[in-house]
C-alpha positions in Angstrom: 0.0 0.0 0.0 2.8 2.5 0.9 4.8 1.7 -2.2 1.8 2.1 -4.5 0.9 5.4 -2.9 4.4 6.8 -3.1 4.9 5.5 -6.6 1.7 7.2 -7.7 2.9 10.4 -6.2 6.2 10.2 -8.0 4.6 9.2 -11.3 2.2 12.1 -11.2 5.0 14.7 -10.9 4.5 15.6 -7.2 7.9 16.5 -5.9 7.4 16.1 -2.1 5.0 14.6 0.4 4.6 15.2 4.1 4.6 11.8 5.7 2.3 12.3 8.8 1.2 8.6 9.1 3.5 6.6 11.5 3.2 3.6 9.2 4.3 5.5 6.1 7.1 7.2 8.0 8.4 3.8 9.2 8.0 2.3 5.7 10.1 5.1 4.1 12.8 4.6 6.7 13.1 1.0 5.6 13.1 2.0 1.9 15.5 4.9 1.7 15.2 5.2 -2.0 11.8 7.0 -1.3 13.4 9.5 1.1 13.8 12.2 -1.7 10.0 12.4 -1.9 9.7 13.4 1.7 9.4 17.1 2.5 12.1 18.0 5.1 14.1 14.8 4.7 
């Protein structure tokens, strides 16, 4: 679910997201290739 959402964001040209959900935050920490999408990272 996290991968699909973040891939969709990336594919639609959104440059940054604000990861407020603890699950998404933890998922991104385990998949550092998605860190460039996170605002403030």
